[in-house]
C-alpha positions in Angstrom: 0.4 0.0 0.0 1.5 3.2 -0.9 2.5 5.8 1.8 -0.6 8.2 0.3 -3.4 5.7 0.7 -2.4 4.3 4.0 -4.6 6.0 6.6 -2.8 5.9 10.6 -5.0 3.6 13.4 -7.1 6.7 14.6 -8.2 8.9 11.2 -10.3 11.6 10.6 -11.2 11.3 7.5 -13.7 8.7 7.4 -16.1 10.0 9.9 -19.1 11.2 8.7 -19.2 14.9 9.7 -21.4 16.9 8.3 -20.6 20.0 6.0 -18.3 22.0 7.1 -20.6 25.4 6.2 -23.9 23.4 6.8 -25.1 25.5 9.7 -24.1 28.8 7.3 -26.1 27.8 5.1 -29.3 26.6 6.8 -29.1 29.8 8.8 -28.3 32.4 6.0 -25.6 33.5 7.0 -23.0 31.8 4.4 -21.8 35.0 2.6 -21.1 34.2 -1.6 -20.1 36.8 -3.8 -22.7 39.2 -4.3 -23.2 39.8 -0.1 -19.8 41.6 -0.5 -21.9 44.4 -2.5 -23.5 46.0 0.5 -20.3 45.7 2.7 -18.5 47.7 -0.2 -19.0 51.2 -0.1 -19.6 53.1 -3.4 -19.7 50.5 -5.3 -21.4 50.9 -9.1 -23.7 47.9 -10.8 -23.3 46.7 -14.5 -26.0 46.1 -16.7 -25.6 44.5 -20.4 -27.2 45.7 -23.4 -28.6 42.5 -25.0 -28.6 41.8 -28.7 -32.5 41.5 -30.6 -30.8 38.8 -32.9 -29.1 35.4 -33.0 -26.9 36.3 -35.5 -25.9 39.9 -36.9 -23.3 42.4 -37.6 -23.1 45.4 -34.9 -23.0 48.4 -37.4 -23.7 51.1 -35.2 -23.6 51.5 -31.4 -24.0 54.6 -29.7 -23.8 55.0 -26.5 -24.1 58.9 -25.6 -28.2 58.2 -24.6 -27.1 56.1 -21.8 -25.1 58.9 -19.9 -27.8 61.0 -20.2 -30.2 58.6 -17.6 -29.6 59.7 -14.2 -27.5 57.3 -12.8 -25.5 56.2 -15.2 -21.6 57.0 -14.7 -20.4 55.0 -17.7 -20.7 52.4 -20.9 -18.4 49.9 -21.2 -17.1 49.0 -24.9 -14.4 47.6 -26.7 -12.4 50.9 -27.5 -12.1 50.8 -23.5 -10.4 47.3 -23.1 -6.6 48.3 -22.7 -5.5 44.7 -23.4 -6.7 42.2 -25.5 -10.8 42.4 -26.1 -11.5 38.1 -25.6 -12.9 36.5 -22.5 -12.1 32.9 -23.3 -8.9 30.9 -23.9 -9.3 30.3 -27.6 -9.0 33.7 -28.9 -12.2 33.4 -30.3 -15.2 35.1 -27.9 -14.6 38.8 -28.4 -15.8 40.2 -25.0 -17.5 43.7 -26.6 -18.3 41.3 -29.7 -18.8 43.3 -33.5 -20.5 40.8 -34.4 -23.4 38.6 -32.2 -23.4 35.1 -32.6 -26.3 34.1 -30.1 -29.5 35.5 -29.0 -29.4 38.0 -26.5 -25.4 38.4 -26.8 -24.3 40.9 -24.4 -22.2 44.1 -27.0 -21.6 46.5 -24.3 -22.0 46.8 -20.4 -23.7 49.9 -18.7 -22.4 51.1 -15.1 -24.4 52.7 -12.7 -24.6 53.6 -9.5 -27.7 51.3 -8.9 -28.8 48.7 -10.9 -32.0 50.2 -12.1 -30.0 53.1 -13.2 -27.7 51.0 -14.8 -30.4 48.6 -16.1 -32.5 52.0 -18.0 -29.4 52.9 -19.2 -29.3 49.8 -21.4 -32.2 50.7 -23.1 -31.1 54.0 -24.2 -28.2 52.7 -25.5 -28.3 53.0 -29.5 -27.5 50.3 -31.1 -27.8 49.2 -35.3 -28.0 45.5 -36.5 -27.3 43.9 -39.9 -29.7 40.8 -39.2 -27.5 37.4 -40.7 -28.6 33.2 -41.7 -28.2 31.4 -38.4 -27.9 27.6 -37.8 -29.7 26.2 -34.5 -29.4 23.0 -34.2 -26.8 20.3 -34.5 -28.8 18.7 -37.7 -28.6 22.0 -39.2 -24.9 22.5 -38.7 -24.5 19.1 -40.4 -26.7 19.7 -43.4 -24.3 23.3 -43.9 -20.8 21.5 -42.8 -21.0 23.9 -40.1 -18.0 22.8 -37.9 -14.9 24.1 -35.4 -12.4 22.5 -33.7 -10.6 19.1 -34.0 -12.5 16.6 -35.2 -10.9 13.3 -32.8 -11.4 9.6 -34.1 -11.2 6.6 -31.5 -10.7 3.2 -33.6 -9.4 -0.4 -31.9 -9.5 -3.6 -34.3 -11.5 -4.0 -37.5 -14.8 -2.6 -37.6 -15.9 -3.7 -41.4 -15.0 -6.7 -41.3 -16.4 -7.2 -37.2 -19.9 -6.2 -38.9 -19.4 -8.1 -42.1 -18.9 -11.3 -40.1 -21.7 -10.0 -36.6 -24.9 -12.5 -36.8 -27.0 -9.6 -36.1 -26.5 -5.8 -37.3 -28.2 -3.4 -35.8 -28.1 0.6 -36.5 -29.5 4.0 -35.4 -29.8 7.7 -34.7 -30.1 9.7 -31.1 -30.7 13.0 -30.0 -29.0 13.8 -27.0 -30.3 17.1 -24.9 -28.3 19.4 -23.5 -29.3 20.8 -20.1 -28.8 24.2 -17.7 -26.6 23.8 -15.4 -29.3 26.3 -12.9 -26.8 26.7 -9.7 -28.2 28.4 -7.2 -26.3 31.4 -7.3 -26.1 33.2 -10.4 -22.7 34.2 -12.3 -21.3 37.4 -10.0 -17.9 39.2 -10.1 -17.2 42.2 -7.6 -14.0 44.1 -8.4 -11.6 46.7 -6.9 -8.3 48.7 -7.4 -6.1 49.8 -4.6 -4.3 52.7 -4.7 -1.1 50.5 -6.0 -2.9 49.6 -9.1 -3.7 46.1 -7.7 -6.9 45.0 -8.9 -8.8 42.4 -6.7 -11.4 40.6 -7.8 -14.2 38.5 -5.9 -15.5 36.1 -8.3 -17.9 33.1 -8.2 -15.4 31.1 -10.3 -14.5 27.2 -10.2 -10.9 28.1 -11.7 -10.0 31.3 -9.8 -6.2 30.9 -11.6 -8.0 31.0 -14.9 -10.0 34.1 -14.0 -6.9 35.5 -13.0 -5.5 35.1 -16.5 -8.0 36.4 -18.1 -8.4 39.6 -16.3 -5.0 40.0 -16.5 -4.5 40.0 -20.3 -8.2 41.9 -21.2 -6.4 44.4 -19.0 -3.3 44.6 -20.6 -1.5 43.7 -16.9 0.8 40.6 -15.5 -1.3 38.1 -13.8 1.2 39.5 -10.6 -1.1 42.2 -10.9 -4.5 40.5 -10.5 -5.8 38.5 -6.7 -9.0 36.4 -7.7 -10.2 34.7 -4.5 -13.5 32.6 -4.3 -15.8 32.7 -0.9 -17.9 29.9 -1.8 -20.5 29.4 -4.7 -23.9 28.3 -4.6 -23.5 25.6 -7.0 -21.3 25.2 -9.7 -21.7 21.8 -11.7 -19.0 22.9 -14.3 -21.0 26.2 -15.4 -18.6 28.1 -13.3 -15.6 26.6 -15.0 -15.0 28.6 -17.8 -17.8 31.2 -18.3 -17.1 33.3 -14.7 -13.8 34.8 -16.6 -15.7 37.2 -18.9 -18.2 38.6 -16.3 -15.0 39.0 -13.7 -13.2 40.8 -16.8 -16.2 43.5 -17.4 -15.9 44.4 -13.6 -12.4 44.5 -13.1 -12.3 46.5 -16.6 -15.2 48.4 -14.8 -13.4 49.5 -11.7 -9.9 50.4 -13.3 -11.6 52.9 -15.6 -14.1 54.5 -12.8 -11.7 53.6 -9.8 -14.6 52.2 -7.8 -15.8 49.1 -7.0 -18.2 47.1 -9.8 -20.4 44.8 -9.1 -21.1 42.5 -12.2 -24.3 40.2 -10.9 -27.0 37.9 -13.4 -30.1 37.5 -12.9 -31.6 34.6 -13.3 -32.8 35.6 -16.9 -29.7 36.5 -17.8 -27.6 34.2 -16.5 -30.2 31.1 -18.7 -29.4 33.4 -22.0 -26.2 34.7 -21.6 -24.4 31.5 -20.1 -23.4 27.8 -21.9 -25.2 24.8 -21.1 -24.3 20.8 -21.1 -23.6 19.9 -25.2 -26.5 18.3 -26.8 -25.0 15.5 -29.3 -26.6 13.7 -32.2 -25.3 10.1 -32.4 -25.7 8.0 -35.5 -24.1 4.1 -34.8 -24.3 0.9 -35.7 -24.1 -2.5 -33.8 -22.5 -5.5 -34.1 -23.6 -9.1 -31.7 -22.5 -13.0 -32.6 -25.1 -15.2 -32.1 -24.8 -14.9 -28.3 -25.5 -11.6 -27.6 -21.4 -10.1 -27.6 -21.0 -6.6 -28.4 -18.3 -7.2 -31.8 -18.1 -4.1 -33.2 -19.7 -0.3 -33.0 -19.1 2.3 -35.1 -20.5 5.7 -34.8 -19.9 9.4 -35.0 -20.8 12.1 -32.1 -21.8 15.3 -32.7 -21.8 17.7 -30.4 -23.2 20.9 -30.5 -20.5 23.4 -29.6 -22.6 26.4 -30.1 -21.0 30.0 -31.1 -17.1 29.1 -30.0 -15.1 26.5 -29.0 -15.0 27.0 -24.8 -14.3 23.1 -23.6 -16.1 21.8 -26.8 -13.0 19.6 -27.8 -12.3 18.0 -24.3 -15.9 17.1 -23.7 -15.8 15.4 -26.8 -12.7 13.7 -26.5 -13.9 12.6 -22.7 -17.5 11.5 -24.8 -15.5 9.3 -26.8 -13.2 7.7 -24.2 -16.8 7.2 -22.1 -18.5 5.5 -25.4 -17.7 1.6 -24.3 -18.8 2.8 -20.8 -18.8 -0.8 -18.6 -18.7 -3.3 -21.6 -15.9 -4.7 -23.8 -15.8 -3.6 -27.2 -13.5 -5.7 -29.3 -14.0 -3.5 -32.4 -14.2 -0.5 -32.3 -14.4 3.2 -34.5 -16.0 6.9 -32.9 -16.0 9.7 -35.5 -16.3 13.4 -33.4 -17.3 16.6 -34.3 -17.7 19.8 -32.9 -21.1 22.0 -34.9 -20.7 25.4 -34.7 -24.2 27.3 -33.9 -25.7 30.3 -33.3 -26.2 29.1 -29.7 -24.9 29.8 -26.1 -21.5 28.6 -26.1 -21.9 25.1 -24.7 -19.5 24.5 -21.7 -18.3 22.0 -19.1 -21.2 20.2 -17.2 -21.0 17.6 -14.4 -20.1 14.3 -16.4 -17.6 16.7 -18.8 -19.0 14.4 -22.2 -18.9 11.4 -20.4 -22.7 11.1 -19.9 -23.3 11.6 -23.5 -20.8 9.5 -24.9 -21.9 6.4 -22.5 -25.4 7.2 -23.3 -24.9 6.3 -26.9 -23.8 3.0 -25.7 -26.6 2.3 -23.2 -29.1 3.3 -26.3 -27.9 0.5 -28.4 -28.4 -1.9 -25.8 -31.7 -0.6 -25.0 -32.7 -0.9 -28.3 -31.1 -4.2 -29.5 -31.9 -6.1 -26.4 -35.5 -7.1 -27.5 -34.6 -7.9 -31.2 -32.0 -10.2 -29.6 -34.5 -11.6 -27.7 -32.5 -10.9 -24.5 -33.5 -9.1 -21.2 -31.1 -6.3 -21.0 -30.0 -6.5 -17.9 -28.8 -10.2 -18.9 -27.2 -8.5 -22.1 -25.7 -5.9 -20.1 -24.2 -8.3 -17.9 -23.4 -9.9 -20.8 -20.7 -7.4 -22.1 -19.0 -6.7 -19.0 -15.4 -6.3 -19.0 -12.8 -8.5 -17.7 -10.0 -8.9 -15.5 -6.7 -8.4 -18.3 -8.5 -5.9 -21.1 -8.1 -2.8 -22.4 -10.2 0.2 -23.0 -10.2 0.9 -27.1 -8.1 3.8 -26.5 -5.2 1.5 -24.6 -6.0 2.2 -21.2 -6.0 -1.5 -19.0 -9.3 -1.3 -17.2 -8.2 -2.3 -13.5 -10.8 -3.3 -11.1 -13.3 -4.1 -13.3 -14.4 -7.2 -10.4 -15.8 -4.0 -8.7 -18.2 -3.5 -11.7 -19.8 -6.8 -11.1 -19.3 -6.1 -7.3 -21.6 -3.2 -7.8 -24.2 -4.9 -10.1 -24.3 -8.1 -7.6 -25.1 -5.9 -4.6 -28.3 -3.6 -6.0 -29.3 -7.0 -7.3 -29.2 -8.8 -4.0 -30.2 -5.8 -2.0 -32.9 -4.2 -4.6 -34.2 -8.1 -4.5 -34.4 -7.7 -8.3 -35.0 -10.6 -9.0 -38.8 -11.2 -6.8 -39.7 -7.3 -8.4 -39.3 -8.3 -11.5 -42.0 -11.1 -11.1 -44.4 -8.9 -9.0 -44.0 -6.1 -12.3 -44.7 -9.1 -14.6 -47.9 -9.8 -12.3 -48.9 -6.0 -12.5 -48.4 -5.5 -16.1 -51.0 -8.5 -16.1 -53.7 -7.0 -14.3 -53.1 -3.4 -15.1 -54.2 -2.6 -18.6 -53.3 1.3 -18.5 -50.1 0.9 -16.5 -46.9 -1.1 -17.4 -44.1 -0.7 -14.5 -40.2 -2.1 -15.3 -37.2 -2.2 -13.6 -34.2 -1.5 -15.6 -30.4 -1.7 -14.0 -27.1 -0.4 -15.9 -23.6 0.4 -14.9 -20.9 3.1 -14.6 -17.5 3.1 -15.4 -16.0 6.5 -15.6 -12.4 7.8 -15.7 -10.7 10.3 -13.3 -8.8 12.7 -14.0 -8.2 15.2 -16.4 -8.3 15.1 -20.2 -5.3 17.3 -20.3 -2.3 16.5 -18.1 -1.1 19.4 -17.4 -3.9 19.9 -15.3 -3.6 17.1 -12.9 -1.8 19.4 -10.3 -2.4 21.2 -6.9 -1.0 23.3 -4.5 -1.7 24.2 -0.5 -0.3 26.2 2.0 -0.3 24.8 5.4 0.2 27.3 8.1 0.3 26.1 12.2 0.5 29.2 14.5 2.2 28.8 18.2 -1.0 27.9 19.5 -0.9 24.6 17.7 -4.3 26.0 15.5 -3.8 24.8 11.9 -5.2 27.2 8.7 -4.9 25.1 5.4 -5.4 26.9 1.9 -5.9 24.8 -1.0 -6.5 25.1 -4.9 -9.7 24.3 -5.0 -12.5 25.9 -4.7 -16.0 24.8 -2.7 -19.6 24.8 -4.4 -21.4 22.9 -2.1 -19.9 19.6 -2.8 -18.0 19.7 0.3 -14.5 19.8 -0.9 -13.7 21.7 1.9 -15.0 19.2 4.9 -13.1 16.6 3.4 -9.5 18.7 3.3 -10.6 19.2 6.7 -10.7 15.6 8.0 -7.4 14.9 5.2 -5.2 17.8 7.6 -6.6 16.6 10.7 -5.3 13.0 9.8 -2.1 14.1 8.4 -1.1 16.0 11.3 -3.0 13.7 14.0 -5.4 16.8 15.7 -8.8 17.2 16.2 -10.8 18.6 13.6 -11.9 21.3 15.2 -7.9 22.8 15.7 -8.2 23.5 11.2 -9.5 26.1 10.2 -9.7 27.0 6.2 -9.2 30.2 4.7 -11.3 30.9 1.0 -9.6 29.9 -2.2 -7.1 32.4 -3.6 -4.5 32.9 -6.5 -2.0 35.2 -4.2 -2.0 31.7 -1.3 -1.8 29.2 -3.9 -0.5 30.0 -7.8 -1.1 27.8 -11.1 -4.5 25.9 -10.0 -6.0 24.0 -11.8 -10.1 23.9 -12.2 -12.2 22.0 -9.4 -13.4 19.7 -12.0 -13.0 16.6 -13.2 -14.4 15.1 -10.0 -10.3 15.6 -8.8 -10.9 17.9 -6.2 -10.4 15.8 -3.1 -7.7 13.5 -5.1 -5.3 16.7 -6.1 -6.1 19.1 -3.5 -6.1 16.3 -0.6 -2.8 15.2 -1.4 -1.1 19.0 -1.8 -2.7 19.3 1.4 -1.1 15.6 3.0 1.7 16.6 1.4 2.5 20.0 3.2 1.3 18.3 6.8 3.7 16.0 6.1 6.2 18.0 5.8 5.5 20.1 9.6 5.0 16.8 11.0 8.5 15.8 9.8 10.4 18.7 11.4 8.0 18.1 14.5 9.1 14.6 14.8 12.8 16.0 15.2 11.6 18.0 18.5 9.5 15.5 19.9 12.3 12.8 19.8 14.7 14.7 21.4 12.0 15.7 23.7 10.7 12.7 24.2 13.8 10.2 23.8 12.0 8.3 21.2 13.8 7.5 17.6 11.7 9.7 15.2 10.3 7.0 13.1 9.0 5.9 16.1 6.6 8.8 17.2 2.6 8.1 16.5 0.7 11.4 16.0 -3.0 11.3 17.0 -5.4 13.1 18.9 -3.3 16.4 19.9 -0.4 14.1 21.1 2.3 12.9 20.3 3.0 9.6 21.6 6.1 6.8 22.0 5.9 3.2 22.7 6.3 3.4 26.3 4.7 5.6 29.5 5.6 8.7 30.2 6.2 9.4 26.1 3.3 11.9 25.2 3.8 15.3 24.1 0.5 17.4 23.6 0.5 19.2 20.1 0.2 22.5 21.0 3.5 22.3 23.6 5.5 20.5 20.8 4.5 23.5 18.5 5.7 25.7 21.2 8.5 24.3 21.7 9.0 24.0 17.4 8.9 27.4 17.1 11.4 28.3 20.1 13.5 26.0 18.4 13.1 28.1 15.4 11.8 25.1 13.1 10.0 26.2 10.3 5.4 25.5 11.1 4.4 26.2 7.4 4.9 24.2 4.3 3.7 24.5 0.6 2.4 21.4 -0.6 2.6 20.0 -4.0 0.9 16.7 -5.8 0.9 15.7 -9.7 -0.9 12.9 -10.6 1.7 10.1 -11.7 1.2 7.3 -14.4 -0.8 9.5 -17.0 0.3 9.8 -20.6 -2.0 10.3 -23.3 -1.7 11.1 -27.2 -4.6 13.4 -28.3 -4.5 12.9 -31.9 -4.2 9.3 -32.1 -6.8 9.2 -29.1 -4.5 6.6 -27.2 -2.9 6.4 -24.3 -3.6 6.5 -20.3 -5.6 9.5 -19.6 -6.7 8.3 -15.9 -5.7 7.7 -12.7 -8.3 5.1 -12.2 -11.7 4.7 -12.7 -15.3 4.5 -10.9 -17.9 2.0 -10.7 -21.0 2.1 -9.9 -24.8 0.2 -10.8 -28.3 1.4 -10.2 -31.4 -0.2 -10.6 -34.8 1.8 -11.4 -38.2 0.6 -11.4 -40.6 3.0 -12.8 -44.4 3.8 -13.6 -45.8 5.2 -16.8 -49.8 6.3 -17.8 -50.0 4.9 -20.9 -52.8 8.0 -21.6 -50.3 10.9 -21.1 -46.5 9.5 -20.7 -46.8 10.5 -17.4 -44.6 8.4 -15.1 -43.6 7.8 -11.3 -40.1 6.9 -10.4 -40.7 4.2 -7.8 -37.7 2.8 -6.7 -34.3 3.6 -6.7 -31.0 1.3 -5.3 -27.1 2.1 -5.8 -24.3 0.5 -5.0 -21.3 2.9 -5.7 -17.5 3.0 -5.7 -16.2 5.9 -3.8 -13.0 3.8 -2.6 -12.3 4.2 1.2 -14.7 7.6 1.4 -12.8 10.5 3.2 -16.3 11.6 4.1 -19.1 8.9 4.2 -21.9 11.8 4.6 -20.5 13.6 1.7 -20.1 10.9 -0.9 -23.8 9.6 -0.3 -25.4 13.6 -0.2 -23.0 13.5 -3.9 -24.5 10.0 -4.9 -28.1 11.3 -4.3 -27.6 14.6 -5.9 -25.6 13.4 -8.6 -28.9 10.4 -9.8 -30.9 13.1 -9.4 -29.2 15.8 -11.6 -28.7 13.0 -13.9 -32.5 12.0 -14.1 -33.1 15.6 -14.7 -31.0 15.8 -17.9 -32.5 12.2 -18.9 -36.8 12.7 -18.0 -37.3 16.4 -17.1 -35.0 19.1 -18.6 -36.0 20.4 -22.0 -34.2 23.2 -23.6 -35.5 24.7 -26.1 -34.7 27.7 -28.7 -37.1 28.7 -31.1 -36.3 27.1 -34.9 -38.9 29.4 -36.9 -38.3 31.6 -39.5 -39.0 34.7 -37.4 -37.7 37.9 -35.8 -37.0 35.3 -32.6 -35.4 32.2 -34.4 -32.5 31.0 -32.1 -34.3 32.7 -28.6 -33.8 30.6 -25.6 -37.6 29.9 -25.3 -37.0 28.3 -21.7 -35.0 31.4 -20.2 -37.3 31.2 -16.3 -37.6 28.5 -13.9 -41.1 29.0 -14.8 -40.6 27.3 -18.7 -37.6 25.0 -17.4 -38.3 22.0 -15.7 -36.2 21.3 -12.5 -36.6 17.7 -10.7 -38.1 18.3 -7.1 -39.5 16.7 -4.1 -42.0 14.8 -7.3 -39.5 13.3 -8.5 -38.1 12.4 -6.5 -37.8 8.2 -5.9 -40.5 7.3 -3.8 -37.8 4.4 -2.5 -34.4 5.7 -2.4 -31.4 3.5 -1.2 -28.1 4.3 -1.7 -24.8 2.5 -1.0 -21.3 2.6 -0.8 -19.3 -0.1 -2.0 -17.4 -1.6 0.7 -13.6 -2.9 0.5 -12.4 -0.8 -2.1 -9.3 0.4 -1.1 -7.5 2.5 -4.1 -4.0 2.7 -3.6 -1.8 5.6 -5.0 -4.8 8.0 -4.0 -5.1 9.9 -0.9 -6.2 7.9 2.0 -7.8 4.9 -0.6 -10.4 7.1 -1.5 -12.2 7.8 -5.1 -13.4 10.8 -7.0 -17.9 11.2 -6.5 -18.7 14.3 -7.8 -19.2 12.9 -11.3 -19.5 9.2 -11.7 -23.0 8.9 -9.8 -24.9 11.1 -12.4 -25.1 8.5 -14.8 -26.4 5.8 -13.0 -29.8 7.7 -13.7 -29.6 6.2 -17.2 -31.0 3.3 -15.4 -34.2 5.7 -15.1 -34.4 6.1 -19.1 -33.8 3.1 -19.5 -37.0 2.0 -17.5 -38.6 4.4 -19.1 -38.3 3.0 -22.4 -38.9 -1.0 -21.1 -42.0 0.4 -19.5 -43.6 1.9 -22.9 -42.0 -1.0 -24.9 -44.5 -3.0 -22.2 -47.5 -1.9 -24.2 -47.0 -3.9 -26.7 -46.2 -7.5 -27.1 -42.8 -9.4 -26.2 -40.0 -8.3 -28.2 -41.2 -5.1 -28.6 -39.2 -1.8 -29.9 -39.3 1.8 -29.2 -37.2 5.0 -30.2 -37.3 7.1 -26.3 -36.6 10.8 -26.9 -33.9 12.4 -24.8 -35.2 13.7 -22.3 -37.5 11.0 -22.1 -40.5 13.8 -20.8 -43.9 12.6 -20.5 -44.5 13.8 -24.0 -41.4 11.9 -25.5 -42.9 8.6 -23.3 -46.1 9.0 -24.4 -45.0 8.9 -28.0 -43.0 5.7 -27.5 -46.4 4.1 -26.1 -48.4 5.1 -28.7 -45.9 3.1 -30.9 -46.0 0.3 -29.3 -49.6 0.0 -29.0 -48.9 0.5 -32.9 -49.2 3.3 -33.8 -45.5 4.1 -34.7 -43.6 7.5 -35.1 -41.0 8.6 -36.2 -38.6 9.4 -33.8 -38.6 13.3 -32.4 -37.6 16.2 -30.8 -40.6 18.7 -29.7 -39.4 22.1 -30.5 -40.8 26.0 -30.2 -42.5 26.2 -33.6 -44.4 29.2 -34.9 -48.1 28.3 -33.9 -46.9 26.7 -30.6 -45.6 23.1 -29.6 -44.7 20.5 -32.6 -43.2 18.2 -33.9 -40.0 17.9 -35.8 -40.0 14.6 -37.7 -36.4 13.2 -37.8 -34.9 9.9 -39.7 -35.5 6.5 -38.0 -33.5 3.8 -37.3 -32.8 1.4 -40.1 -34.6 -1.4 -38.3 -37.1 0.7 -37.0 -41.0 -0.4 -37.0 -43.3 0.7 -40.2 -44.2 4.4 -39.7 -46.9 6.0 -40.0 -47.8 8.6 -43.3 -46.8 12.1 -43.0 -50.1 13.2 -44.1 -51.6 12.7 -40.4 -48.8 14.4 -39.4 -51.1 17.2 -38.9 -53.5 15.5 -36.4 -50.1 14.2 -34.4 -49.7 17.9 -34.2 -52.7 18.6 -32.4 -52.6 15.6 -30.6 -48.8 16.2 -29.2 -50.0 19.6 -28.4 -53.0 18.7 -26.3 -51.2 15.7 -23.9 -48.5 18.7 -23.4 -50.8 21.0 -21.6 -52.8 17.9 -19.6 -49.2 15.8 -18.5 -48.5 17.8 -15.7 -45.3 18.5 -16.6 -45.4 21.9 -14.7 -44.4 24.4 -17.0 
């Protein structure tokens, strides 16, 4: 066992303790970035001027009328930028654009004494536009050959030969929806400049160091002239990895030009219309199986909707390709990837970072093909699991493949799946208007950043003369419990009680060059860095304690606030040891560092070992579908998830629960809709509020929700034997979608195959039920058209059942509208 993963006899890690700020959260005492506004004297407020076009050239920008509005102080435009007019890292995101690339894009920002003054000033700014053609959907982009960035290919074996020799070959298409982050706290930054010209930005950001870099290059400064701090975030989910930088830069530019603090906070509507989402995907596939139902080959093309700029679309696509296998051995694989350029918000990181999209493709393949093969979907999935010694399509050995099996079998046992499956069959035979189904799906998710350089972290640990400890690390807290885990790691490493340790807010002048808190690696990276810093201090203290107690340094044990030798009287209080070390002029602070070893990745060849390890899990979901409306209930969910030796079990269980629910929202409820009409609002986000965008709530929670962490799952080479937990549980929710597919199919005869749209809203489930009953429909997406809700037909599977003639489409449209109004979607 490595030193990094070895735990002492009485660790603080592993204890089930509440979130370190839970009390502050529930009492309203926790400070967030915007709370600093009322504490900042003379602050100005920023408000955007948003374009009423999806794609257009800015032909005239006249700001003088805004300055006549009482309370307006300044209007920020491209002419005010002393450095680089770009808010991204790819050089393709102008902060003040001359060409509008999505509906509602900000062309300039107004600063006012009050937010209302700034809003009125934004209405007074005169802007002329020359409208240009716009591409809204991925399918339009494919038809018009509108792509951006790289086009990676993942390939192994001879796909064509394997498909030619396969006993069964199926093909299909799938449109995967995007998802809105809908964090509780919207994008926010507060900036001021001190008397020496030092820029200080408080930002709700997952990546303070990159926010620092962007602010510096917009202002034409070196990074040392800019400090960024993140107190905490009210949620992030990836939406604050890249997106906060431009808003922080606008606030910093305003503060630099006016000499006054500037606050920029998006209201909910602005946040929804200005910020990126999870990437929607279009997938085409062909899959070959042998006579026993084993996967022989997969040939697929994945096209992601990148929006108007690249943002993180390339690494998101790469991770999608690397997860198209999920937990399944596929000897012959060819997956092509490409990024569509559309006139929508620049899509960005979202919990799972492309992994969910890739995994949904292979789960959709199995879900569609199982009835055609005459094999139960659960049997087909288990039959194709990875075995020991096998490698992923990109050449990484699948270590601990048996843990996927362990999770699966534990869910089958503790979830009483066999008995419940029999009960479901009895229910379906006696209830003509409802159907139940139970689906079980696995998860295998790789942990590390795609970009190897990001797999490093730093920490700064201070031990004060009274024995108290202050920890700074490079990770940010967005409610996921990272700070709680770091407190536990520091207390364990130093051998002190948890209450002796405090965490400071994340700041770029304390720990520099940090990576984003993303890729589920926050605890792995920062925990190892904190442990490294603590161990440096402990090693110095061992020398002092050894001389005091007369015990060899390597025989001393630190724990519970004491240092002990093996004999009687060989005990020294931590506080006394620290005080004596200070008198002896021993350094009581340390900078820790960690880099993940064993990673190598060739992004051009899509080959190597990009992940430190894989996290595994399995979920069984039982649903009931109403055949009249397509509405459904999530009756029960059983989950077993692998987090290694948990650093903080209460935190980890909460993350599994939250990730699953967010994944279920993506797959069943959250229906992003853009106006696809040819009218003047083409490209406008139609679901730009909580009243039109359906989020999971208590009514969508499973009626029975059982979550267990896999036991005896120590992961060597990771801090205290733990594993990441942030992203992998989200993909467990694929079980809900597959259960809905099976329940809809149960309205037809045995072996019925249905196509299920994503998200599987009640409308989508209704069409799947209708298809199962013999009124087959083409796969569809529901879009906002002129005249209201309507169905956009798409090309069916090569294997799909015969489709209804297009002459009946008008009647179908009317029926969809009626179902949408009566299905109880709550908006």
